[in-house]
C-alpha positions as CSV (number, residue, x, y, z in Angstrom):
1,M,106.1,130.1,93.8
2,I,107.3,127.5,91.3
3,D,105.1,124.7,91.0
4,L,107.4,121.9,90.8
5,K,104.6,119.0,91.5
6,W,105.1,117.8,87.5
7,I,109.3,117.6,88.1
8,V,107.9,115.7,92.2
9,L,105.6,113.4,89.4
10,A,108.4,112.8,87.0
11,I,110.9,111.5,90.1
12,A,108.8,109.5,91.4
13,V,107.3,108.2,88.0
14,L,111.1,106.9,87.1
15,M,111.7,105.8,90.6
16,Y,109.0,103.1,90.0
17,A,109.7,102.0,86.4
18,L,113.1,101.5,87.7
19,V,112.0,99.3,91.0
20,I,109.8,97.7,88.3
21,A,113.2,97.0,86.2
22,K,115.7,96.0,89.0
23,Q,113.9,94.6,92.3
24,D,117.1,94.0,93.7
25,K,118.6,97.4,93.6
26,K,115.0,98.9,94.9
27,V,116.2,100.7,98.0
28,I,118.8,102.7,96.0
29,F,116.6,104.4,94.0
30,T,114.2,105.4,96.5
31,S,116.5,106.4,98.9
32,I,117.8,108.6,96.0
33,A,114.2,109.6,94.8
34,A,113.5,110.9,98.5
35,L,117.0,112.6,98.9
36,L,116.2,114.5,95.1
37,V,112.3,115.8,96.8
38,I,114.3,117.0,100.1
39,L,117.0,118.7,97.9
40,L,114.3,120.8,95.9
41,G,112.3,121.2,98.9
42,I,115.2,122.6,100.6
43,V,116.3,125.0,97.6
44,F,112.5,125.6,96.8
45,P,111.4,126.3,100.2
46,G,107.1,125.8,100.4
47,A,107.1,124.8,96.7
48,I,106.7,121.3,97.1
49,F,105.8,120.7,101.2
50,T,103.2,123.2,101.5
51,S,102.6,122.8,105.0
52,A,106.2,124.9,105.4
53,S,105.9,128.6,106.4
54,A,108.3,131.8,105.2
55,E,109.4,131.5,109.2
56,S,109.9,127.9,108.6
57,G,113.6,128.1,106.8
58,R,115.1,126.5,104.2
59,L,115.9,123.0,106.8
60,Y,112.0,122.5,107.4
61,A,112.0,120.1,104.3
62,L,114.4,117.7,105.6
63,T,113.1,117.7,109.3
64,H,109.5,117.5,107.7
65,A,110.4,114.7,105.4
66,F,111.8,112.3,108.7
67,S,109.3,113.7,111.4
68,S,106.1,113.8,109.5
69,L,106.5,111.8,106.3
70,V,108.1,108.9,107.5
71,N,105.5,106.6,109.8
72,W,108.2,105.8,112.7
73,N,105.1,103.7,114.2
74,V,104.4,101.6,111.7
75,L,108.3,100.8,111.4
76,M,108.6,100.1,114.7
77,I,105.5,97.8,114.5
78,Y,107.3,96.0,111.6
79,V,110.9,95.2,113.5
80,G,109.5,94.2,116.6
81,S,106.8,91.9,114.5
82,M,109.1,90.5,112.5
83,T,111.1,89.6,115.4
84,I,108.9,88.0,117.3
85,A,108.6,86.1,114.3
86,A,111.7,84.9,113.3
87,L,111.6,83.4,116.9
88,F,108.2,82.4,116.6
89,L,109.2,80.0,113.5
90,Y,112.6,78.7,115.0
91,S,110.5,77.5,118.4
92,K,108.9,74.8,116.3
93,V,105.4,75.1,117.5
94,P,103.7,75.9,113.8
95,A,105.6,72.7,112.9
96,K,104.5,71.3,115.7
97,I,100.2,72.3,114.6
98,A,100.7,71.0,111.0
99,D,102.0,67.4,112.7
100,W,99.3,67.3,114.8
101,I,96.4,68.3,112.0
102,V,98.0,65.6,109.9
103,K,97.4,63.1,113.1
104,V,93.9,64.1,114.0
105,S,92.5,64.4,109.9
106,P,90.4,61.6,108.5
107,S,91.8,61.9,105.1
108,T,95.4,63.4,103.5
109,G,93.0,65.6,101.1
110,I,91.9,67.0,104.2
111,A,94.8,67.1,105.8
112,I,96.3,69.0,103.0
113,V,93.2,71.6,103.5
114,L,93.4,72.2,106.9
115,I,97.1,72.5,106.3
116,L,97.1,75.2,104.0
117,A,94.4,76.9,106.5
118,M,97.0,76.9,109.3
119,T,99.2,78.6,106.7
120,G,97.3,81.4,106.3
121,I,96.2,81.8,109.9
122,I,99.8,82.1,111.0
123,S,100.6,84.5,108.1
124,I,98.2,86.9,109.8
125,F,101.2,87.2,112.3
126,V,103.8,86.0,110.7
127,E,106.0,86.9,107.6
128,N,104.8,85.4,104.3
129,V,108.1,84.0,103.0
130,A,108.7,82.2,106.0
131,T,105.7,81.1,106.9
132,V,105.8,79.5,103.1
133,L,109.5,78.0,104.4
134,V,108.4,76.9,107.4
135,M,105.8,74.9,106.3
136,A,107.3,73.4,102.9
137,P,109.0,70.1,104.9
138,I,105.7,69.5,106.1
139,A,104.3,69.3,102.8
140,L,107.5,68.0,101.0
141,S,107.0,64.9,103.4
142,L,103.6,64.3,102.7
143,C,104.0,64.5,98.9
144,K,107.1,61.9,98.9
145,K,105.7,59.7,101.2
146,L,102.2,59.5,98.8
147,K,104.3,59.7,95.6
148,M,102.7,63.1,94.3
149,N,103.9,66.5,92.3
150,P,104.2,68.6,95.2
151,T,103.4,72.0,92.8
152,M,99.8,72.6,93.8
153,F,100.6,72.0,97.4
154,M,103.4,74.8,97.3
155,V,101.4,77.1,95.2
156,G,99.1,76.9,97.9
157,L,100.8,77.7,100.9
158,A,102.0,80.9,98.7
159,V,98.8,81.6,97.9
160,M,97.2,81.1,101.2
161,S,99.8,82.8,103.5
162,N,99.4,86.0,100.7
163,L,96.0,86.0,101.4
164,E,95.7,86.1,104.6
165,G,98.4,89.1,105.0
166,T,95.9,91.6,104.6
167,A,93.9,90.4,107.7
168,T,95.1,92.5,110.8
169,L,97.4,95.2,111.7
170,V,100.4,93.1,111.7
171,G,99.8,90.9,109.3
172,D,101.9,92.7,106.0
173,P,103.2,96.0,105.3
174,P,100.0,97.4,103.3
175,S,97.8,96.8,106.4
176,M,100.1,98.9,108.8
177,I,100.3,101.4,106.1
178,F,96.5,101.4,105.3
179,A,96.2,101.6,109.5
180,S,98.7,104.5,109.3
181,Y,96.7,106.1,106.6
182,A,92.9,105.8,107.7
183,G,93.9,105.9,111.6
184,Y,93.1,102.6,112.6
185,T,93.7,100.6,115.8
186,F,94.3,97.0,116.1
187,N,90.6,96.5,116.6
188,D,89.5,98.4,114.2
189,F,90.5,95.5,111.7
190,F,88.0,93.6,113.1
191,I,84.6,96.4,114.3
192,H,84.6,99.5,112.7
193,Q,82.0,102.2,113.5
194,G,79.7,98.8,114.7
195,K,80.4,96.7,111.3
196,L,82.3,94.0,110.6
197,S,85.5,95.1,109.1
198,V,88.3,94.2,107.3
199,F,89.6,90.8,109.0
200,F,86.1,89.1,108.1
201,V,86.0,90.2,104.7
202,V,89.3,88.5,104.1
203,Q,88.5,85.2,105.9
204,T,85.5,84.8,103.3
205,G,88.4,84.6,100.9
206,L,89.8,82.2,103.0
207,L,86.8,80.0,103.2
208,A,86.6,80.7,99.4
209,G,90.2,78.8,98.6
210,C,89.7,75.9,101.5
211,V,86.7,74.9,99.4
212,F,89.2,75.8,96.3
213,F,91.4,73.3,97.8
214,Y,88.8,70.4,98.9
215,A,88.3,70.4,95.1
216,V,91.8,70.0,94.2
217,F,92.9,67.4,96.9
218,A,89.5,65.7,97.9
219,R,90.5,62.6,95.4
220,L,93.6,62.0,98.4
221,R,91.2,59.8,100.8
222,E,94.1,57.3,102.4
223,K,95.6,58.2,105.3
224,T,99.2,58.8,106.2
225,E,101.5,59.5,108.9
226,V,104.8,62.6,109.0
227,E,107.6,62.5,111.8
228,G,107.0,65.5,114.1
229,E,110.0,67.6,115.6
230,P,109.6,68.3,119.1
231,I,109.0,71.7,120.1
232,I,112.1,74.1,121.5
233,S,110.2,76.5,123.5
234,T,106.7,78.0,124.2
235,V,108.2,81.7,124.8
236,P,107.6,83.0,121.1
237,A,104.4,81.9,121.2
238,I,103.8,84.0,124.6
239,L,105.5,86.9,123.0
240,L,103.3,86.6,120.1
241,L,100.1,86.0,122.0
242,S,101.4,89.1,124.0
243,L,101.5,91.2,120.7
244,I,98.3,90.4,120.0
245,F,96.2,91.1,123.6
246,G,98.5,94.3,124.2
247,L,97.7,96.1,120.7
248,A,94.2,94.8,121.3
249,A,94.7,96.8,124.2
250,I,95.7,99.5,123.0
251,S,93.3,100.4,120.8
252,F,90.7,100.8,123.6
253,I,93.1,104.3,125.0
254,P,90.7,107.1,123.6
255,K,94.1,109.2,122.4
256,E,96.7,107.1,121.9
257,I,100.5,108.2,123.5
258,P,102.5,109.1,120.0
259,F,104.9,105.2,119.2
260,L,102.5,103.9,122.0
261,S,102.3,100.3,119.9
262,G,104.9,100.9,118.1
263,S,107.1,100.9,121.3
264,F,105.4,98.2,123.1
265,V,106.0,95.8,120.4
266,M,109.5,96.7,120.1
267,I,109.7,96.1,123.3
268,L,108.5,92.6,123.2
269,G,111.1,92.2,120.2
270,I,113.8,93.0,122.4
271,C,112.5,91.0,125.4
272,G,112.9,88.2,122.3
273,I,116.2,88.3,121.6
274,L,117.3,88.7,124.8
275,W,115.5,85.3,125.6
276,F,117.2,83.8,122.6
277,L,120.7,85.3,123.6
278,F,120.5,84.6,127.4
279,A,117.5,81.9,127.8
280,Q,118.5,79.3,124.9
281,K,122.1,80.2,125.5
282,K,122.7,81.6,122.2
283,S,126.4,83.2,121.1
284,K,126.5,87.2,120.0
285,S,127.2,85.8,116.4
286,E,124.2,83.7,116.3
287,T,122.0,85.9,117.7
288,W,123.2,88.9,115.1
289,E,123.0,86.2,112.3
290,L,119.1,86.0,113.6
291,I,118.3,90.0,113.6
292,K,121.0,90.4,110.1
293,G,118.2,88.0,108.5
294,L,114.9,90.1,109.3
295,D,113.8,92.4,106.4
296,W,115.9,95.8,107.1
297,E,115.5,96.2,103.3
298,T,111.4,96.8,103.7
299,I,112.4,99.1,106.0
300,A,114.8,101.2,104.2
301,F,112.6,100.8,101.1
302,L,109.3,102.0,102.9
303,I,111.2,105.5,104.3
304,G,111.6,105.9,100.6
305,I,108.7,105.3,99.4
306,F,106.7,107.6,102.7
307,V,109.2,110.6,101.8
308,V,108.7,110.4,98.1
309,V,104.5,110.0,97.9
310,G,104.6,112.2,101.3
311,A,105.5,114.6,98.6
312,I,103.4,113.8,95.7
313,S,100.8,114.1,98.2
314,E,101.5,117.5,99.3
315,T,101.7,119.0,96.2
316,G,97.8,117.9,95.6
317,L,99.0,115.1,92.6
318,L,96.9,112.5,94.0
319,K,93.7,114.3,94.4
320,D,93.8,115.7,90.9
321,F,94.2,111.7,90.1
322,A,91.0,110.6,92.7
323,D,88.9,113.2,90.9
324,F,90.0,112.0,87.7
325,L,88.8,108.8,88.4
326,A,85.4,109.7,89.8
327,R,85.1,111.2,86.5
328,I,85.6,108.5,84.4
329,T,83.5,106.2,86.3
330,G,80.6,109.1,85.9
331,G,79.9,109.1,90.1
332,S,78.7,105.6,89.9
333,K,80.0,104.0,93.4
334,I,80.0,100.5,91.9
335,A,82.1,101.7,89.2
336,G,84.3,103.3,91.0
337,F,84.4,99.9,93.3
338,L,85.2,97.4,90.7
339,L,87.6,100.0,88.9
340,V,89.9,100.4,92.4
341,L,89.6,96.3,92.6
342,A,90.3,94.8,89.3
343,V,93.4,97.5,88.7
344,S,95.1,96.7,92.0
345,I,94.4,93.2,91.1
346,L,96.3,93.6,87.8
347,I,98.9,96.0,89.0
348,S,99.9,94.1,92.0
349,G,100.4,91.0,90.2
350,F,103.0,92.4,88.6
351,V,104.0,95.4,90.9
352,D,104.9,95.4,94.7
353,N,102.2,96.3,96.3
354,V,104.1,98.5,99.1
355,P,104.6,101.3,97.4
356,Y,101.2,100.6,95.2
357,I,99.4,101.2,98.2
358,I,100.7,104.1,99.4
359,V,100.1,106.0,96.2
360,M,96.8,104.6,96.1
361,L,95.4,105.1,99.6
362,P,94.4,108.7,99.5
363,V,93.4,108.6,95.7
364,A,91.0,106.0,96.9
365,G,89.9,108.1,99.8
366,N,89.2,110.7,97.8
367,M,87.3,109.0,95.3
368,A,84.9,108.0,98.0
369,D,84.5,111.6,99.2
370,S,84.0,112.9,96.1
371,L,81.0,110.6,95.6
372,G,79.8,111.3,99.1
373,I,80.0,107.5,100.2
374,H,82.1,105.5,103.3
375,P,86.1,106.0,102.2
376,E,86.0,101.6,103.9
377,L,84.3,100.3,100.9
378,Y,87.4,101.8,98.4
379,L,90.2,101.5,101.1
380,F,89.6,97.7,101.7
381,A,89.1,97.2,98.2
382,L,92.2,98.3,97.6
383,L,93.5,97.6,100.6
384,I,92.1,93.6,99.8
385,G,92.9,94.0,95.8
386,S,96.4,95.0,95.9
387,C,97.1,92.1,98.1
388,L,95.0,89.3,96.6
389,G,96.4,90.6,93.1
390,G,99.7,89.0,94.3
391,N,98.8,85.9,93.7
392,L,97.9,85.8,89.8
393,T,101.6,85.8,88.7
394,P,104.6,83.6,90.2
395,F,106.4,86.8,90.6
396,G,103.3,89.2,91.8
397,A,105.1,88.1,95.5
398,S,107.9,87.2,97.4
399,A,106.3,84.0,98.8
400,N,105.1,83.1,95.2
401,V,108.9,83.2,94.0
402,V,110.1,81.5,97.0
403,A,107.5,78.5,96.4
404,M,108.5,78.3,92.8
405,G,112.1,77.9,93.4
406,I,111.6,75.1,96.1
407,V,109.4,72.7,93.3
408,K,112.0,73.6,90.7
409,K,114.3,72.0,93.6
410,E,112.7,69.3,93.9
411,G,112.1,68.4,90.0
412,Y,109.1,70.2,89.1
413,P,109.4,73.8,87.0
414,M,106.6,75.9,87.4
415,T,105.8,77.6,84.1
416,F,104.3,81.1,84.0
417,G,101.1,79.4,81.9
418,K,100.6,76.9,84.7
419,W,100.6,79.3,87.9
420,L,98.2,81.6,85.8
421,K,95.8,78.5,85.8
422,F,95.8,77.9,89.6
423,G,97.1,80.9,90.7
424,G,94.7,83.0,88.2
425,T,91.7,80.8,89.2
426,F,92.0,81.1,93.3
427,T,92.3,84.8,92.8
428,L,89.4,85.2,90.7
429,I,87.4,83.2,93.4
430,T,88.9,84.3,96.5
431,T,89.1,87.8,95.4
432,A,85.4,87.3,94.3
433,A,84.0,86.2,97.6
434,A,86.0,88.7,99.7
435,A,84.3,91.5,97.1
436,I,80.9,90.3,97.3
437,V,81.0,90.6,101.7
438,L,82.7,93.9,101.2
439,W,79.9,95.4,99.0
440,V,77.2,93.8,101.5
441,L,78.6,95.4,104.7
442,W,80.0,98.4,103.6
443,A,78.2,99.5,100.0
C-alpha cells in the first residue's frame, strides 16, 4: 500500500502557508486542499483514510470526508448562534445595558472597566467583531465627552471580547471544535469530572483583565452621562437565553441524539429570522441582508479544514508529532504544559487560531496520554493559549483589526509597537492568571 502521509502533509503545509499569506482567499485554498485530499483517497483507497476496507469502494473517501470528518453539529450550532447574536445586537439590548452601567457607576473610570467586563460577557455568546461594533459607539461617545484619546478603550473592547470567547461551547469556533474533539457538552464547560472547568479558568483571566484596566482608567474620577437608545425588542434576548438553557438541558441527556444540539440551535435561529421578517415587518431584501451578513466564510473555511486535518490525523502524522513533543519535554508535565501554552500564544498572535487548534487538539491529547496525565490540562492550555494569544498583536484576531480601523478613522492611528506594548501586557497578565488556576485545578 502506498504511504501518502507525506503528500498529505505537504498539501496541508502549503495550504497553511497560503492562508497566512492571503487571508482574503483562505476559503479557496482550504477548499482546493480538501478536494486534493479526497481525490487522493479516491485514487488510492485505504492509503489515506485508513478506516476504509476492501469493500468500501473508491467513493468511500468522498462519503467519509463529508459524513465523518466534517462536524455538521458544530457547524449548525455556529450558524444558529450567529443568527441569534445578530438579532440580539439589532435589538439594542446590549447598548441599553451599557447606558445603565454608565448611569449607576460612581465614576467614569469604573464605568469604563464595567463596560469592558460587560463586553467580555456579551462575547461569550456573540461573535467578537459584532460585540466590538455594538460597543464602539458607547466608547466613542464617552471619550468625546471627556476629550480623551479613545485608543485604549477601543483596544480594551477588542481584547476583552477575544478573552471571553473561549468560555462556553457557543462562544467561538475554537470552543465548538474543542467540544467536538473532547466530547464536551454545554455543561462540561462549567463542571467536568467534578472539577471546575474551562469557564471558570477563563473568568480568572477576566478578573485579571479588569484589574489591569482599572489601573489604566482609575484616574478618570468624574462622572458623565451618555444619551441612551431605546430597546427595539426583548425577543432576541429571550431566544439567546433559550439557547443557553436549552443547550444546558440537552447536556443532561445520557446519550445525545445525533445533531440534537445543532438542530435545536438552528431551529431557534430560524424562529429568530421569522420573527425579524414578520413581527418586525422587515422586507425580504432586509431579511436576506441579515442572513447574508452572517459569517458564511468561516463555515466554508471550517469544512475544508475539517477534511484536511481529519486526513492528517488518519495517516498517523499527528500522533507522531505528539510523541516528538513529549520526547523534547523529557517527560516533564510542567514543561509540556508551558510548551503548549507558549507555542499557542505565539502562533495565535499571527495565525488564525481555528486551523491551528484543529491540528493541535489531537496532538495535545496524545501528549497528555504519553505522560499519563489528565488530558484537560493540556487541552485547556491549548484552548486558552490559542484564544488569548490573539490579543498579542493588532492582527491576531479580527476584532483587533476592526478596533484599529475605528481608532484610525477617529484620527488616532495605532502602531504595531503601541499595540504590542498594551495588548502584550494584557495577554501576559490574563494568560498567566488563567494558567495558574488551570494548573491548580487540573495538574
